[in-house]
N, C-alpha and C positions, 0 to 999 in steps of 0.2 A: 738527414734527408730521407724521403721515402725512396722506394726502389725506382719509381718512375722518374723522380727528380734526379737521382743519380744517373740514370740512363741518359737523360737529356743533357745533364752537365758534362758527361763524358764526350758527347758529340759537340757540345758548345766549345770545349777546349780545342778540338780539331778545327771547328769552324773559324774561330778567332785567330788561328795560326796560319790561315790562308794568306797568300800573297794579295795585296790590294788589287782590285780590278777597276776597269773603266767605270765611271759614275753610273751609267745605265745598267751595267752588269751588277755592280755592287748593291745598287738599290734593289734589283731583282733577287739577288742572294739574301739580302737582309729580310725582305718581305717573306721569303720562302722559309727561312729558318724560324722567324717569328711564328709562322703558321705551323711548322713542325712542332715547335715547343708547345703551342696551344693544344694540338691534337695528341701528341705522344704516339707511342706505338699502339696499334689496334689490339683489342683483346676480344675474347669470345662474347663480350657484351655488345660488340658492334655487330649488327646484323650481317654486314657485308664480309665479316671475318669469323663468323661463329663456328665454322668447321676447320679453321686454319689457325693453329697456335703459333704465333711468331715469337714467343718467349725465347726460344734458342737464339734468335737474331738479336732481340732486345738486350739479352743478358751477357752477350759476348762482347768483350772489349776489343773491337777491331782497330787495327792501324789503318787510318784513312790514307789511301794513295791519292794525293792531290794532283790534278793535271793543271798545268799553266793556262791561264786564260788565253784562248785563241782570238785572233783578230777576225771578227766576222764582218762581212760586208753589210752596209745598211739594210739591204733587202732581207738578210737573215735576222738582223737585230729586230726588225719589225715583226717577226714571227715567233722566235724562240721563246717558249714560256707562255704562249698565248692559247694553246689548245689543251694539252694535258693538265688536268685540274689539280690544283694544290690542296683540294679537299681530301685527296688521297695522301696520307702522311708520308708515304714513300716517294711520291712525286715531289712533294715539298722538300724532303731530305735531298733528293737528287738535285733539285734546282738550287738548294743552298750551297752545294759544292760544285756548282756549274763552273767548268773551266773550259777545256778544249771540247768543241762541238764538232762531231762529224757532220759536215754539211755538203749536200749535193743539190745543185740546181739544174734541172732539166729544162732547157729553154722551150718556149712555145713552138709547136710544130716539129720538134725533134723526135726521131724514132731511133732508140738505142738498140742495136742488135745484141750486144753482150750485156749481161746483167751487171748491175752495180753490186759489187761484193764488199760487205763490211764484216770484218772478223774481230771479235773480242776474245783474246786468249790470255788467261791469267796463269803466270808462271808460279810454280810451287814456292811458298815462302816459309821462313822459320816460325812465323807467327800469323795468326788470322788477319787478313787484310780486307778492306772494303773498297770496291771499285764502283764508280758511278757513271757508266757511259751515257752520253747524250747524243742523240742523232736527230737532225732536222733535214727533211727532204722536201723540196719545193718543186712541183712538176707543173710546167706551164701548159696553157691551153692547147688541146689537140696533140700533145706529146704522148709518146708510148715509151714505157720502160719497165724493166723487172729489177727487183731489189732482193738480195739474199743477205740476211743477217745471221751470223753464226756466233754462238756463245759456247766457249769451252774453257777448260782449265785443269789444274792439278792441285790437289791438297785441299785444305779447309779455308774457305773465303766466302765473301758475300758480294754478289753482283746485284746492283740496284740500277736497273736500266730504264731509260725513257726514250721513246721514239715518237717524233711528231712528223706526220706526213700531210702536206697540203697539196691537193689535186685540183687543178683549175678545170674549167668547163671543157667537156669533150675529151679530156685526157684519159688514157688507159694505163693503169698501174697494176702490176702483179707482184705482190710482196710475199716473201718467205721468211720465217723465223725458225731457225734450227737451234734448239737448246740441248747441248750434250755436255753439261757441266759435270765436274767431278762428283762422285757419289757422296762426298763430304760437304759439298757446297750448298749455299743458300742462293736462290735466284728469285728476285722480284722484278717483274718487267711490266711496263705499261706501253701500249701502242695506241696512239690517238691519231686517227685520220679524219680530215675534214674534206668533203667532196663538194666540188662546184657543180653547176648545172650540167646535167647529162654526162657527168664523169662516170667511169667504170673502174671499180677498185676491187681487188680480191686479196685477201691475206690468208696465208696458210701457216699454221703453228704446228711444229713438230717438236714434241717435248719427250726427251729420252733420259736425261740425267738429273743430277741434283738430289739432295736429301730432302730439302723443303723447297717447293716451287710454287709461285703464284704468278699467273699470266692474266693481265688485263688487256683485252682487245676491244677498242671502242671506235665506232664510226658514226659520223654525223652526215646525213644525206641532204643535198639540196634537190630542187625540182628535177625530175627525170633521171636522177642518178641511180646507179646500180651497184650494190655491194655484195660481196660474197666472203663469208668467214668460214674457213675450214680448219679443222684441228685433229691431230692424232697425238694421244698421250699414252705412254707405255711405262708402267711402273711395277717393280717387284721389290722383294725384301721388305724394308720398312720405309720405302720412299713415300713421300706425300706430295701431291700436285693439286692445285686449285686453279681452275680456269674460270674467269669471269669475263663475260662478253656483254657489250651494250651496243645495240644498233638503234640509232636515234633518227627516225624519219621526221625531219623538221619541215619539209615541204612536200607538196603533192606529187603524184605520179612517179614515185620512186619504188624501186624493187630491191629486195634483199633475200639472200639465201644463206643458210648456215647449216653445216654438218660437222659435228664434233664426235670423234670415236675414241673410246678408251679401252685399254687392255690392262688388266690388273692381275697380279699374281703374288704369292707369298702373303705377307701381312701389310701389303701396300694399302694406302688410302687415297681417294681422289674426290674432287668436287667439280661439278659443272653447274655454273649459274648463268643462264643466258637470258638477258632482258631485251625485249623489243619495245620501244617507245614510239607511238604514233601520235604526233602533236595534233592539236585541234584543227588546224588548217591543212594537214597532210592527207587530203582526200585521195582516193584511188591508189592507196598504198597496197602493195602486194609483198607479203613477207612469209617466209617458211623457215622453221627452225627444227632441227633434229639432233638428238643426242643419243648415241648407242654405245653401250658398254658390254664388254666381254669379260667376265669374272672367272679366272681359272683356278682359284682356290677358295676354300671355305672361310678363310680368315681375312680375305681382302674386303674392303668396304668402299662403296661409292655413294655419294650424296649428290643427287641431281635435282635441279630446280629451274625449269623453264618459266619465264615470266612474260606476260603481255600487259602492257599499259596503253590502252586504246582510248584516245580522246576524240577521234573522228568517227563518223558513222558509215562512210562509204569506203570500206577497206575489205581486203581479203588476207587474213592472217591465220597461220596454223603453227602448232608446235607439238612435239612429241618426244618422249624419252623411253628407252628400253634398257633393261639390265638382264643379261642372260648368261648361260654357260655354253660350252661346246655341245653341239647336237649329237646325242648318242647314236642316232640313226646314221648320220653322216659318218661318224667314226667307224661304225660297224661296216658301212658300205666300203669304205676305203680299206679296212682290214680284210674284207672278203675278197678284195682284189690283190691281196698279197703285200699290202703296205703295213708295216709294224705300227702299233698303237702310238708310240712316241712320235714317229714320223707323221702319222695321220693327225695328231694334235698340232704338230708344227705347221702342216699344210693348211689346216682349217683356220688357225690363228693368223697366218700370213694372208689368207684370202680375206679375212675380216678387215685387215689393214689396207689391203690392195686398193680399195675404192678411193682412199685418200691419196695414195701414192699416184694413182693414175691421173689425178688432177694437177700434178706438178708439171709445169710447162718448161722447166729448165732441164734438159736431158741429162746433163752431168750430175746435177743434184739428185734427180730421180734415181739414176743408176747407183749412185753412192748410197742413198737411203735403202734401196732394195737390197743391196749387199749387207748392210748393217742389220736390217731387220731379219733377213733370212738367217744370218748367224745367230742373232738373239733368240729367235723362235725356235731354232734347232736346239738351243740350250734349254728352253722351256720345256720342250718335249721329252727331255731325258728323265 
């Protein structure tokens, strides 16, 4: 067998070893594995993956940690697997091993004061394991809620996560993803949100850990909807992170904002690919995308690619990307005020990230991240 066939065959063994599921779920699993087998793991020949080499994942023989199929209510069965596209082989792989689904339903008109907290924590194992968390959140019309997803663990493992969020008309949802995986871990994550008429959705991605990380954040907007995608990624050593975003303006009079910031040190590498799609009938679209990167070493590499696909003619869309280093004049100014150079570097690096932290509306999460970043940047300054 070829290398690719061997890789698929190893996953097939684990797939067929799963406990039988309900007919609707088994059918979903079967279709998904068939799709994964067709696609295989992406390579540099795939445009969407040309800067991210997933060979370390494909070549590792992971022990799949299967979760027992959960009893989902009919309302959830109607939604799971309907939004995140199986054209992404990792989404297909996750769906093929779909078992227990973390499901939350916020009923219409409900206002939740406390955030919905979802924590995925992988305990250290004697051999590499693969976990495939699946989350489905349905938010009813005019409801308000906040969601905090946290991913962490110890040792060498592979997290392949899919989150689907359905936001009904007039609802307001504030979503946070905090990725602080082990420095030996692989993390592939897909978040797909579908927004109803006049819905308001924001998602904030904070990526700190992992050896090889890929985050896909995708949003589809209906008429009058508003979406915000913010991100902060911080990598050093030999870490690699790839952020792909897609904002799909499917209907008119919708608005989107996007700000992703990256901080790179050591021999780290990063990718930002932000795509904005404006469909033919999505007139009066207003969209702005910005990617800013701070490179702290001569060996760190960032590849950034903003994209606009505009099929309508009455729109306002802008995008921009910057890559820079710490400003020497600012460093000199701080040093002239008695601040050592290492502390000055730490302060300026922290200030660069502060813009994203200030947008976090969960006080406990913001305080936690401020402490983590302050300590991290203090180490960078040494």
